[in-house]
N, C-alpha and C positions, 0 to 999 in steps of 0.2 A: 284354153278358154274359148268358147264358141261365141260368135256374134250373131245376133238376130236382128233383121234378116241378113242373109249372106250378101256381101257385095257382088254384084253381077248376076245374082239369081233373083228373078222377079217372083219365083214361087218357092216357098219353104213348106214342106209337108212334115208335120209331126206324125210319126207312125210307129207301129210295132211290127216286127217281122212276122209274127204269128197271126196278125189281124187280116182276115179275108177281105175286108173293105179296103184296107191299105193296099193289099196286093192287087185288087181289081183296079183301084185308081192308078197305081203305078204303071200297070200294063196299059191301061187306056191312054195315059199321058205319053208313054213311049210310042205307042202306035200312032198317036196324033202328032208326034214330033214336037211336043211341048217340053222344054227343059225344066227341070226342077231339082231341088236339093232335099234329100230325105234327112230328117233329124230323128234318130232312134231314141224314143223316150226311155227305153230300158237301158240304154248304154251311155247316154250323155247325161251326166249328173246335173247339168243346168236345164235340160230340156223339160223335164216333168214340172218343176216349179214355174217355169215360164209358160208352159202350156196351160196350167191352171189359171194363170192371170189372164190368158186369152179367152178362156171358156167359162168363166164364172166359177172357178174352183173345181172343175171336172178335168178328167184326163181322157177326153173323147178323141179317138183316132179313127180315121185320119182327120186332122184339122189342118187347114192350109192358111198361109198368110200370103196374100197377093198384093204387092204394093201397099201394104199397110191394112188391107181389108182381110178380115178373118172369115173363113167359110168352114163350117163344121160338117164333116162327112159329105163333101160335095161330089158331084159326078163331073165328068170331063166337060159337059155342056155348061155347067155352072162356072167352071174355071175359065172356059173360053169367053163367056159373057163378062166375067170380072176383068179379064185381060183386055177386052174390047173397050171397057169404060175408061181405061187409062191411056 
């Protein structure tokens, strides 16, 4: 059973392996040195239903949760801004 958000991880990313936007965000975060946890919507049975509650019944990826704030399809700059608010 997964827990959302993950203890010790300020950023959870709901993603799909084949999603180019997810891949771009992951690479950008790694290059920026920003740690995150990926939650694979296709392989975690609890992830898709939880993602739909976050996005108004859609499964848009990447969707991030940063300290309780939901960002849909953000870029690295938006994630940095969200991290700076907390």
